[in-house]
C-alpha positions in Angstrom: 15.0 61.7 82.9 18.3 64.0 83.1 18.8 67.0 80.2 21.4 64.9 79.0 18.9 62.1 77.9 16.5 64.9 76.6 18.7 66.5 74.6 19.5 63.4 72.6 15.8 63.2 71.8 14.6 63.7 68.0 13.5 68.3 67.8 10.1 67.4 66.7 9.4 65.4 70.0 10.9 68.0 71.8 9.4 71.2 70.1 5.8 69.2 71.3 7.4 68.7 74.8 7.8 72.3 74.7 4.7 73.4 73.6 2.5 73.3 77.6 5.7 75.1 78.7 5.1 77.9 76.2 1.0 77.4 76.8 1.5 77.6 81.2 4.0 80.5 80.5 1.4 83.2 78.2 -1.0 81.6 80.5 0.9 83.0 83.9 2.0 86.1 81.9 -1.9 86.3 80.8 -3.1 85.6 84.3 -0.7 88.8 85.3 -1.8 91.6 82.3 -5.6 90.6 84.1 -5.2 91.0 87.6 -3.4 94.4 86.8 -5.6 95.6 84.5 -8.5 94.1 87.2 -6.6 96.7 90.4 -8.7 98.3 91.9 -8.7 102.1 91.0 -10.6 102.7 94.7 -9.3 102.4 97.7 -10.8 103.6 101.0 -11.9 107.2 101.1 -10.7 109.0 103.7 -11.7 109.4 107.8 -13.6 112.5 106.9 -14.1 114.8 103.9 -11.7 117.5 103.8 -10.3 120.0 100.8 -7.3 122.2 101.4 -5.3 119.5 103.4 -1.9 118.3 103.2 -0.8 114.8 101.7 2.1 113.5 101.3 4.1 109.6 100.8 6.7 107.4 101.6 9.1 105.4 99.8 8.0 102.8 101.4 4.4 103.3 100.2 2.8 105.1 103.5 0.7 107.8 102.3 -0.8 110.5 104.6 -3.2 112.9 104.9 -3.4 116.3 107.6 -6.0 118.8 108.5 -8.0 120.6 106.1 -11.6 121.8 105.5 -14.1 120.4 106.5 -17.0 123.1 105.3 -18.4 123.9 102.7 -16.7 126.8 100.4 -16.1 130.4 101.9 -17.6 128.5 105.6 -14.0 129.2 107.8 -13.8 128.3 111.5 -12.0 126.6 113.8 -15.4 124.4 114.2 -14.5 123.3 110.8 -10.9 122.7 110.5 -9.3 119.7 111.2 -6.3 118.9 113.6 -5.9 114.7 112.5 -3.1 113.0 111.1 -4.0 109.7 109.2 -2.4 107.1 107.7 -2.9 104.7 104.9 -0.5 101.6 104.6 -0.4 101.0 100.8 2.4 97.9 102.2 -0.5 96.1 103.9 -3.7 94.7 101.4 -7.2 95.6 102.8 -5.5 98.2 105.2 -8.0 101.0 106.7 -7.1 104.3 107.2 -5.6 104.8 111.0 -5.3 108.2 113.1 -1.8 108.9 114.2 -2.2 112.5 116.0 -4.3 115.0 116.3 -2.0 118.3 116.1 -2.8 122.4 115.2 -6.4 122.7 113.6 -5.4 124.3 110.7 -6.6 124.3 106.3 -3.3 124.9 103.4 -0.6 124.0 105.4 2.3 122.0 104.1 3.4 118.2 104.3 6.1 116.1 103.7 7.8 112.7 104.5 11.9 112.2 105.1 12.9 108.9 107.0 10.0 108.6 108.1 9.6 111.0 109.5 6.4 113.0 108.8 6.6 117.7 108.0 4.2 120.1 108.7 4.7 123.0 107.7 2.4 126.3 108.2 -0.9 126.7 107.9 -4.5 128.7 107.7 -6.1 128.6 111.3 -9.2 130.4 111.3 -9.1 132.1 114.2 -13.3 132.5 115.2 -16.3 129.9 116.0 -18.9 128.6 113.3 -21.5 131.5 113.0 -19.3 134.1 113.8 -16.7 136.9 111.3 -13.9 134.5 110.3 -10.7 136.0 111.6 -8.3 133.7 109.3 -4.7 134.1 110.2 -1.9 132.1 108.9 0.8 130.3 111.4 4.3 130.3 112.0 5.0 126.7 112.6 7.6 124.2 112.1 7.2 120.5 113.3 7.6 117.0 112.8 6.0 113.8 114.0 7.3 110.6 114.8 4.8 107.4 113.5 7.2 105.4 116.0 6.2 107.0 119.0 3.6 109.2 117.9 4.9 112.4 118.5 5.4 115.8 117.8 8.8 117.4 118.1 8.7 121.7 117.0 11.2 122.7 114.4 12.6 126.4 114.2 10.0 129.0 113.5 9.2 130.3 110.1 10.5 133.9 109.7 6.6 135.1 109.1 3.3 133.2 109.1 2.4 131.3 105.6 -0.8 129.1 104.4 -1.7 128.1 101.2 1.9 127.2 99.8 3.3 124.0 99.4 6.4 121.9 100.5 8.9 119.7 99.0 11.9 116.9 100.0 14.7 117.2 97.9 18.4 115.7 99.0 17.3 116.0 102.7 16.4 119.6 102.4 12.9 120.8 102.5 11.1 123.4 100.6 9.1 126.2 101.1 7.3 128.0 98.4 4.8 130.5 97.3 2.3 131.3 99.8 1.1 134.6 101.9 1.0 135.8 105.5 -2.4 136.1 105.7 -4.2 137.8 108.6 -7.4 139.2 108.5 -8.1 139.5 112.1 -7.8 143.6 112.4 -10.2 144.1 108.7 -12.9 145.2 107.9 -12.7 144.1 104.3 -14.0 139.8 104.1 -11.5 137.7 103.4 -12.7 136.2 100.3 -12.9 140.0 98.6 -11.4 139.4 95.1 -10.7 143.1 95.2 -8.4 143.9 98.5 -4.7 142.8 97.4 -3.1 141.2 99.7 0.8 140.4 100.2 2.1 137.2 99.2 5.6 135.5 100.4 8.2 136.2 97.4 10.7 134.2 98.4 11.8 130.4 98.9 13.0 128.6 102.6 15.1 126.3 102.7 15.7 123.8 106.0 18.5 121.9 105.9 16.9 118.3 107.9 19.7 116.9 108.7 21.2 120.0 110.8 17.6 121.9 110.9 18.6 125.2 113.1 17.8 127.6 110.3 15.1 128.1 107.8 17.3 130.1 104.7 16.1 132.4 101.8 15.7 132.2 98.6 14.3 134.5 96.0 11.4 133.6 93.8 10.6 135.5 91.0 7.1 135.0 91.2 4.5 135.7 94.2 1.6 133.3 93.8 -0.3 130.9 96.0 -2.2 127.9 95.8 0.1 126.8 93.5 1.6 122.8 93.8 5.9 122.7 94.7 7.2 119.4 93.0 11.1 117.9 93.6 12.5 116.1 90.8 16.0 115.3 89.7 17.9 118.2 91.4 15.3 120.3 90.6 12.0 122.6 92.2 9.0 123.1 90.4 6.3 125.7 90.8 3.4 124.6 89.8 0.3 127.1 88.8 -1.8 129.4 91.4 -3.5 132.4 92.4 -1.1 136.1 91.8 -0.4 138.9 94.2 -3.4 141.0 92.4 -5.7 137.8 92.9 -5.6 136.6 89.3 -6.0 133.1 89.0 -3.0 131.5 86.5 -1.0 128.7 85.1 2.3 130.0 85.3 4.7 127.4 85.7 8.6 128.4 87.2 11.3 125.8 87.9 14.3 126.3 90.2 17.2 124.2 89.3 19.0 123.8 92.8 22.4 123.0 91.9 23.0 126.4 89.6 20.7 128.4 91.9 18.7 129.6 89.1 14.4 130.3 88.6 13.3 130.1 85.0 10.3 130.0 83.5 8.3 127.1 82.1 5.3 126.4 79.5 2.2 127.5 80.9 0.1 124.5 82.1 -3.0 123.7 79.9 -6.1 124.8 80.7 -8.8 123.0 81.1 -11.2 125.4 82.6 -10.7 128.8 81.8 -12.7 130.0 85.1 -9.5 128.4 87.2 -6.6 127.5 85.5 -4.3 126.2 86.8 -5.4 127.5 90.9 -5.6 125.1 93.3 -3.5 122.0 90.9 -2.1 119.0 92.9 0.9 117.9 91.6 3.9 115.1 92.4 7.0 113.2 90.3 6.4 110.0 89.2 9.3 107.2 87.7 11.2 110.8 86.7 8.5 113.1 85.0 6.6 116.1 87.1 2.5 115.7 87.1 0.0 118.0 87.9 -3.7 118.0 87.5 -4.8 121.0 87.5 -8.7 121.7 87.3 -11.2 119.8 84.8 -10.0 115.9 86.0 -6.7 115.9 83.3 -3.3 114.9 84.3 -0.4 116.3 82.2 3.0 115.7 82.9 6.0 117.8 81.4 8.0 117.3 78.7 12.1 115.2 78.7 12.9 118.7 77.1 10.3 120.7 79.4 9.0 122.8 76.5 5.6 121.0 76.9 3.2 120.0 78.9 1.4 116.1 77.6 -1.5 115.0 78.8 -1.5 111.3 80.4 -4.6 110.2 81.8 -7.8 111.8 84.1 -9.4 111.7 87.0 -12.4 109.8 87.6 -13.9 112.9 90.2 -12.3 116.0 88.9 -11.8 118.1 91.4 -9.4 120.5 93.1 -7.5 121.4 96.3 -6.1 118.5 96.3 -3.7 115.9 96.2 -2.2 113.6 93.4 0.4 111.2 95.2 3.1 108.3 92.9 2.8 105.0 93.8 3.3 101.9 92.0 3.1 100.7 88.6 3.0 104.1 86.4 0.5 105.0 88.6 -1.3 108.3 91.2 -3.0 108.5 93.8 -5.4 111.1 94.2 -7.1 112.3 97.5 -9.6 114.1 99.1 -10.1 118.3 97.5 -13.0 120.0 96.5 -16.2 118.6 94.6 -18.1 121.6 93.5 -18.6 123.3 96.7 -18.4 121.4 98.8 -15.0 118.1 100.3 -14.8 115.1 99.1 -13.9 111.7 100.4 -12.9 110.1 97.7 -9.6 108.0 97.4 -9.1 106.7 93.7 -5.9 105.5 91.7 -4.9 106.6 87.7 -2.7 104.5 86.1 -0.4 107.1 84.0 0.5 107.3 80.1 4.4 106.1 79.1 5.8 108.3 77.5 5.4 106.6 73.8 2.3 106.5 74.1 1.0 110.4 74.4 1.3 113.9 72.3 2.4 116.8 73.6 -0.2 119.8 74.3 
């Protein structure tokens, strides 16, 4: 029966015939919503429990984790530091983590993905064996890993060792912000002595990945480590951390690449007074900048950049972790510290849309 014949039928009969179609469409839509609601809230655990590691995700859903600390808080040694590059291919349902290769054993490195390549920047490497006096050294290496051939390639070294920093890629350029040039090999004080003020980096470094010949330096109006760095819409965001006086802080700054100017942002909401926004995780999702401080809450910077908005919460509260953007307005939280031990859990958190949340 063709469409012309159908159009000549009475309206009432056409309406009756349309009802099954509408019912079928409703079932399909409901099934889609149900499937979305029933989507898993977790992913396969990391191959090893790590904290203070490097994390990154590619546009096609390749989730990477590199290095990290495998022991309890402040139990430093080369034996308890990972040098593995692990990947979870989110484009393949049921995929498992795989180890692509190994590199320097480091914690607190910077890790980024661009054009299918993985970039490893700096990091802290204990020089001591397990059970001996901690001797901690920030490394100055910069390396690129090609997953297609599973090989590392050296890039120009950083001007100085750097760890406890973070990195982000914007318009083909790699930005390295925050961190410190730690070296306790000749120090008589303990590495975690809060009374000792150590030098922090006051410059942001930039490397053009199309022509990675040399690092360029940009002055920073702050000195912080254990911070988060996010690239979004022409800007670089530096969020939280600890300052050069060993004070945890909720400070946030943003660098406009076009103007070359830094500006202060509203302080990150404090969930934990003890840690403030120390050891946060952050990412950009659907044009919004998200930050995950201690206490489990996830906040988004408002469109006018004048406030922070609560948009989600982790099931497993953690520090020194990563959150990475994923499809359907979700983020993936992985690894980090819970209490005094590293964890291997990987969870998915749905982020509330802008219309359903209010400013803090």
